[in-house]
Structures are given as C-alpha cells and as structure tokens.
Steps between C-alpha positions, in 0.01 A plus 500: 500500500639833399532822707164648367312180578650486854407855566148453376446181698632680811228757450238234429477592141576323170681657192160492330359721772787735453447514126133576533548776764480851351811700525503782743439840332805711601425781251168621636460870418449719804383847406674796664293671759295807374655802680165682458298201642447664841518864394255729662494849343576800733343837469798647311591203296504528108254309275608145438537534130765352255830695472416633149179661623670638805772654289240641266337668797828651601551650152140639478560671842839642425384630153804743437812643656611838359859613449485737789869515600772713336863428449700797428880451514810468273331691221220248485140579596211250483190378689478151627311254719724415799523169684351619811204658318423179313547267816286736713224486243495122440586391856166582669295386197673157488460462874119572461459230227726243657769511239862411590793595271801287611863508362593141434836556313758755435795501251751787529789645301736767621759744370691791636483830331560871554257782496529815300640674815760234554331307787556131503161315443380146518244398247264206537274354242251234638248266345227436748252202490159564660207288590156648560275322738129550554287487798422133463868405476499443122760656273531616143603208279823677414781669692563875406833648436604861501835672494641812677824682518645754738815691601607566853827621652461269810324169539143581389524430123344158518210612725429790268509279190256254670270795587513607124409145389206504735373826364531352137298195619224709644469746215536246221313210662224752597501680162489810704449808291618865585195682352748760389468664172625302209836651407437426132213750498748778534799345319684729260752353270845641549584761245135576412431866463215647711148532341486816279218747487285565202658849472855352486387270207333807333822698509695206356254452223530868408874487474604505131768240554266233636502235229201309361641184663505679841143617443390146441665397831329792681164369370576172669618657826210730552256214440689282755489769779141599429541865386409445129179698545635750751453864377794724448538856381631484141703741303188717419431530873189280464418184691558175310520138594868378507427209268328713249768768535776233436313370196452851339865598552608166350289550193625851454863379518424230244348745259781735556752233428646481848709218638 
C-alpha cells in the first residue's frame, strides 16, 4: 500500500473518496469594504455626487478670475492672475463641493543662472502630477500633469515652481476665463498708419501729383474704413460726398490726359 493509501486509510477514507471530494475553493473573491457604507451626512457635508459632477459645480461657481495684479519692473509691465489669487478663489469652492486636488508626483530639473543685476539665481522647472478626488472618493480616470518654472536667489525655487504648476492646473483644468477685453479687438498691426480723415483724403485727391493708380487705391481705402459717403468741402467750396468727389476728379484727369 502506498503513502496516499495509508494516509487515506488512517483517516477512514479511500482514494475513491478523495477523488470524489470537491477541491477547496482557495480563490473565493472577497469584495473590498465600501468606505461609504456607514456614511451619515453631516450638516455641512457636500452632495455625494461623482467627481466629474463635483468638479463641474466648482467650475460653475468660480466662473472667472480677472487679471487684477500688475507687474511693473525691469522695463516690463503687464497684468496677471497670481497664485494666491487663484488658490484663494478655488480653495473655498473645492472645499464646499468636496473636491480634493492632490499632488501625487513631481519631477524637477535645476540650473544656476544670473540675473540682469548680477545676482546668482537658482532656477527650477518642475512637472507636477495631480489627482482630483471627488466627495465619494472616486477620481478622474486620468492623472493630470502641469509644469511650472521659477527663479530664486535662495532655496524657494522649487516651491515657487510647484505653486505655478498648481495655478496652471486650476486655470486650465477649470477653463477659467478672465472676462477681460479680447486684445485682438484693439490690435493694430505694427507699421500701420493711423486712420485718416475724409479731409486728408480730399487734400491728397486734389494734389496734381496724385496718380490714377493712387486714386484707385484711395477708392479702396475709403470704402474699407467707411468714409466713402462722407461729405467734404470740394474745390468749389461746396459739400460733396468723398466717393463722388474722387470719381469726378479721376474722370477729369483721364479726360485731361493726366497720369
């Protein structure tokens, strides 16, 4: 009798019984406990909604952050949205809606440089990885990455760069507008002359040296800037629409054989 038969006989079983006995299930799945199972909402607790809805509520409440801070130094002047302003705006709103923004990774690069005034500076460039957690403990399906860079003469370059990366996350992840005037609405191409008056065009049209090609260009320009029908005082001291005046002078020069 072999070892297996002896063991089975000692236990009062046969090998046939061992063969027919179902194997023990050692891979039974045990679900993780639900962290919200015993949750009882408090008076100030946020609504238990998925993270994407909670973040949407944050965005709807923040709405916009204007560029209310002014940098004026080194010959440079511009308005901006500072880190403190952005965090002070988002902080209470994310708290209200139960949204946590957690740094879960940082990669940093450093180099030494010198300021314009000759001060030794330390420059840090960081890539921050963030996770946004909602009130129910769920997270966005992807991690978010932003970058920041900063200079400091002591040991604060890394902290400053991380703060910049946080500001970038909140403004870009929140699609946070400024509600400032669109700079393109007042953009003037460099080298472009200021808009001329109808009287200026009248004087140029009257000059004997103004060529027929230039008169054709003037016709285009006054239509573009909307003064084609503006009345001017002509050479006879009468009022005449600028477009009609231009056409008449042009015809006179053609009949007179002008250039």
